[in-house]
C-alpha positions in Angstrom: 119.3 115.4 92.1 122.7 116.9 93.0 122.5 120.7 93.6 124.9 122.7 91.5 126.5 125.5 93.6 127.2 128.9 92.2 130.9 129.4 91.5 133.0 131.4 93.8 133.2 135.0 92.5 136.7 136.5 92.6 137.1 140.2 93.0 140.5 141.9 92.8 140.8 145.3 94.5 143.7 147.8 94.5 143.9 150.6 97.0 147.3 152.2 97.9 146.3 155.0 100.2 144.4 155.1 103.6 141.4 156.9 102.1 141.1 154.3 99.3 141.6 151.5 101.9 138.5 152.8 103.8 136.4 152.9 100.6 137.6 149.4 99.7 136.8 147.9 103.1 133.2 149.4 103.0 132.7 148.0 99.5 134.0 144.6 100.5 131.6 144.5 103.5 128.6 145.1 101.2 129.8 142.6 98.6 130.2 140.0 101.4 126.7 140.7 102.6 125.4 140.1 99.0 127.5 137.1 98.1 128.2 135.5 101.5 130.8 132.7 101.2 130.5 132.9 97.4 133.1 135.7 97.1 136.9 135.8 97.3 138.8 139.0 97.6 142.4 139.4 96.5 144.6 142.4 95.8 146.4 145.4 97.4 145.1 147.2 100.4 145.7 148.4 103.9 144.6 147.5 107.5 140.9 148.1 107.1 140.7 146.0 103.9 142.8 143.3 105.7 140.1 143.2 108.5 137.6 142.4 105.8 139.6 139.5 104.6 142.1 140.8 102.0 145.6 139.5 102.0 147.6 142.2 100.3 150.3 141.6 97.7 152.5 144.2 99.4 152.2 146.7 102.2 150.7 149.9 100.9 153.4 151.9 102.9 155.8 150.9 100.1 154.1 153.5 97.9 154.1 156.3 100.6 156.6 158.4 98.6 156.8 162.1 99.2 158.6 164.6 96.9 159.9 164.5 93.3 163.4 163.5 94.2 162.1 160.5 96.2 159.8 159.5 93.3 162.8 159.5 90.9 164.9 157.5 93.3 162.1 155.0 93.9 161.0 154.7 90.2 162.4 151.3 89.5 160.6 149.9 92.5 157.3 151.6 91.6 157.5 150.3 88.0 158.3 146.8 89.4 155.2 146.9 91.7 153.0 148.1 88.8 154.2 145.2 86.7 153.9 142.6 89.5 150.4 143.8 90.4 149.2 143.6 86.8 150.7 140.1 86.4 148.9 139.1 89.7 145.6 140.3 88.3 146.1 138.5 85.1 147.0 135.3 86.8 144.0 135.5 89.2 141.6 136.1 86.2 139.0 137.7 88.5 135.4 138.4 87.8 136.1 142.1 88.2 139.1 144.4 89.0 138.2 147.4 91.2 140.9 150.1 91.2 140.4 152.7 94.0 141.9 156.2 93.6 145.7 156.7 93.3 145.5 156.9 89.5 149.2 157.2 88.9 149.5 153.6 90.1 146.1 152.0 89.6 145.5 153.2 86.0 148.9 151.9 84.9 148.0 148.6 86.4 144.6 148.6 84.7 146.1 149.4 81.3 148.4 146.4 81.5 145.6 144.2 82.7 143.4 145.3 79.7 146.2 144.5 77.3 146.8 141.1 79.0 143.2 140.0 79.2 140.4 142.3 77.8 137.7 140.1 79.3 138.4 141.3 82.9 136.0 144.1 83.7 137.6 147.2 85.3 135.7 149.5 87.7 137.4 152.7 88.7 136.2 153.8 92.2 137.0 157.6 92.6 137.4 159.5 89.4 140.7 161.2 88.7 140.2 165.0 88.4 139.6 165.0 84.6 137.3 168.0 85.1 140.1 170.0 86.6 143.1 169.1 84.5 144.2 166.8 81.7 140.6 166.3 80.4 142.0 164.0 77.6 142.3 161.3 80.3 138.6 160.7 80.2 138.6 159.6 76.6 141.8 157.6 77.1 140.1 155.7 80.0 137.6 154.3 77.5 140.3 151.9 76.5 140.7 150.3 79.9 137.9 151.2 82.3 134.3 149.9 82.0 132.7 152.0 84.7 133.7 155.0 86.9 132.2 155.3 90.4 132.2 159.1 91.0 132.2 160.7 94.5 131.0 164.1 93.3 127.5 164.7 91.8 128.8 166.7 88.7 131.2 163.9 87.5 128.8 161.8 85.4 127.9 164.8 83.2 131.7 165.7 82.9 132.5 162.2 81.6 129.6 162.4 79.1 130.9 165.8 77.8 134.5 164.5 77.7 133.6 161.3 75.9 134.8 159.0 78.7 133.5 155.7 80.0 130.1 155.5 81.8 130.2 157.2 85.2 127.7 156.9 88.0 127.5 159.2 91.1 127.6 156.9 94.1 128.0 159.5 96.8 130.9 160.8 98.9 131.8 158.9 102.1 131.6 162.2 104.0 127.8 162.1 103.5 127.7 159.0 105.8 129.6 160.9 108.5 127.4 164.0 109.0 126.5 163.2 112.6 130.2 163.4 113.6 130.6 166.7 111.7 127.6 168.7 112.9 126.9 170.1 116.3 124.4 169.0 118.9 122.5 171.7 120.9 125.4 172.3 123.4 128.0 172.3 120.7 125.9 174.8 118.6 125.9 177.1 121.6 129.7 177.0 121.8 129.8 177.6 118.0 127.7 180.7 118.5 129.5 181.7 121.7 132.4 184.0 122.4 135.2 184.0 121.7 134.6 182.2 118.4 136.6 179.1 117.6 138.8 179.5 114.5 140.2 176.4 112.9 143.5 176.4 111.0 144.0 173.5 108.5 147.4 173.8 106.8 147.3 170.4 105.0 147.9 166.7 105.6 151.2 166.3 103.7 154.5 167.6 105.0 155.2 169.6 101.8 151.8 171.3 102.2 152.5 172.1 105.9 155.9 173.6 104.9 154.3 175.9 102.3 151.4 177.1 104.5 152.4 177.2 108.2 154.4 180.5 108.1 151.9 182.5 106.1 149.0 181.1 108.1 150.7 182.0 111.4 151.4 185.5 110.1 147.8 185.9 109.0 146.6 184.8 112.5 148.9 187.4 114.1 147.5 190.2 111.9 144.0 189.1 112.8 144.7 189.3 116.5 146.5 192.7 116.0 143.4 194.1 114.4 141.5 193.5 117.7 139.6 190.4 116.6 139.0 187.9 119.5 139.1 184.2 118.8 140.2 180.8 120.1 142.6 179.1 117.8 142.5 175.3 117.1 144.7 173.3 114.7 143.6 169.7 114.0 146.2 167.3 112.7 147.1 163.6 112.6 149.4 161.8 115.1 152.2 161.2 112.6 152.3 165.0 111.9 152.0 166.3 115.4 155.7 166.8 116.1 156.1 168.7 112.7 153.1 170.9 113.6 154.2 171.7 117.1 157.6 172.7 115.9 156.1 174.8 113.1 153.8 176.8 115.3 156.3 177.3 118.1 157.0 180.9 116.9 153.4 181.8 116.0 152.2 185.0 117.7 149.0 183.2 118.7 149.5 179.6 119.9 146.8 177.2 118.7 145.3 174.3 120.6 146.4 171.1 118.8 143.6 168.6 118.2 145.3 165.2 117.4 143.5 162.4 115.5 140.2 162.1 113.7 138.0 162.1 116.8 139.5 165.3 118.2 139.3 166.9 114.8 135.6 166.2 114.4 135.0 167.5 117.9 136.7 170.8 116.9 134.6 171.0 113.7 131.4 170.7 115.7 132.2 173.9 117.7 134.1 176.0 115.1 132.7 179.3 113.8 135.1 179.7 110.9 138.2 178.2 109.3 141.4 179.0 107.4 142.1 175.9 105.2 144.4 174.7 102.6 142.3 173.8 99.5 141.4 170.2 99.1 138.8 167.6 100.3 138.8 169.4 103.7 136.9 172.3 102.1 134.0 169.9 101.4 134.2 168.5 104.9 134.0 172.1 106.4 131.1 173.0 104.1 129.1 169.9 105.1 129.8 170.9 108.7 128.4 174.3 108.0 131.6 176.2 108.7 132.4 179.3 106.6 136.0 179.4 105.5 138.8 181.2 103.8 141.0 178.9 101.6 144.6 179.2 100.4 147.1 177.2 98.4 150.8 177.6 97.9 153.2 175.3 96.0 156.8 175.6 94.7 157.5 177.8 91.7 157.8 174.9 89.2 154.7 173.2 90.3 152.8 176.5 90.2 154.0 177.1 86.6 152.7 173.7 85.6 149.4 174.0 87.4 148.6 177.4 85.9 148.7 175.9 82.5 146.9 172.7 83.3 143.9 173.7 85.4 140.7 173.9 83.5 138.2 175.1 86.2 137.4 178.5 87.6 138.0 177.4 91.2 140.2 174.7 92.8 137.9 174.6 95.9 136.0 171.4 96.0 133.1 173.0 98.0 132.7 175.6 95.2 132.7 173.0 92.4 130.1 170.9 94.1 127.9 173.9 94.9 128.4 175.2 91.4 129.1 178.7 92.6 132.3 180.4 93.9 131.1 181.2 97.4 134.4 180.3 99.2 137.2 182.9 98.7 140.5 181.3 97.6 143.9 182.9 97.8 146.4 181.1 95.5 150.1 181.4 95.2 151.1 185.2 95.2 147.6 186.1 96.5 148.2 183.9 99.6 149.5 186.7 101.8 149.0 187.4 105.5 147.2 190.7 104.8 144.7 189.2 102.4 144.0 186.1 104.5 143.5 188.2 107.7 141.1 190.5 105.9 139.0 187.7 104.6 139.0 185.9 108.0 137.6 188.9 109.8 134.7 188.7 107.4 133.9 185.0 107.9 134.2 185.3 111.7 131.5 188.0 111.9 128.0 188.4 110.5 128.8 189.7 107.0 127.3 189.1 103.5 130.3 186.8 102.7 129.6 184.7 105.8 125.8 184.6 105.1 126.4 183.6 101.5 128.5 180.6 102.5 126.1 179.5 105.2 123.2 179.6 102.8 125.1 177.7 100.0 126.3 175.0 102.4 122.7 174.4 103.5 122.0 173.2 100.0 124.7 170.5 100.0 122.5 167.7 101.5 120.2 168.0 98.5 123.0 168.4 96.0 124.9 165.4 97.3 121.9 163.2 98.1 122.0 159.6 96.9 118.5 158.8 98.1 118.4 156.2 100.9 121.4 154.2 99.7 124.9 154.8 101.2 127.8 155.1 98.8 129.2 151.6 99.5 125.8 150.0 98.6 125.5 151.9 95.3 129.1 151.1 94.5 128.5 147.4 95.2 125.4 147.4 92.9 127.5 148.6 90.0 130.4 146.2 90.7 128.0 143.3 90.7 126.2 144.4 87.5 129.5 145.0 85.7 130.9 141.7 87.0 128.0 139.7 85.8 128.1 141.3 82.3 131.9 140.5 82.2 131.5 136.9 83.4 133.1 134.4 81.1 
């Protein structure tokens, strides 16, 4: 009797940033392990997804647009790419569409795909920040997303409260990288040694660096003037190194520049404290056990909009995950050299503020646990389950 082979399963993935590309490649790897030669990947991705066998529709660098003026100038191109990507998904008629982060692009594609072919299941990997601003998005997503894969443990309950699609916590990729973030015995001795290593993290986008470098430099100068001893390190990425070196040239205290992910993690493992721009890096520092002071500055118009849109008591990711505001944040007009320097002196020495952060960070392994399954495996489980239900 002739054996009937299972049909090839086609999965369309869309990731337009490096972080999403890494998530996509890990997901593809697990799906390939599960389905073997019985899966075909198509879509949009970067170099790591390409290594897993994805041939991208267009280079994701085409969407690396910085600044409002650039977005306006490039709008026709962006709209064309959204249209072409949605048409490609519709033509491919995949067993599932997985959109990864970048909601301004991926959600517009997903809405078009749902209108073109409602039978294609859509999985959203990385929730937009519906819990922080524009909560109405959660309910709107019911119309074009079948399941959300959340990176943060509080997200499923937020979607339930907001009336959005089903959301499952699959874990944050940082939880798979703890060994590279935490010190061994020798590194712990340096972390505890003198002078303490102080990290400065002004941001990963040029606009963030522009808003933070001067005030961070002035804060560091004040800290030194107060008699506090420290060794300063500033981790950055290769494409930003020249910008950073030019920006710190006039700082009263010159930082050592750690370039690239490997040097950054090495600096994390010996650091006593940090001054950081708010964002994902606050969770990275917390998982590393590094007490911090956080700050955020934007332009006046953006600040006006954000003040009216933000729905949470803290914009610090570490605070949101812990469920308590243990990390001090200095936003906009509160982001001054005087206030930053004062708070830094507290996290560099044995104070109640420092002890409170250390104790709270120690709870993160339990709070963010996914059992014995890594995020990519849990994500693949849901993609496969959703794909089977949606199979035509």
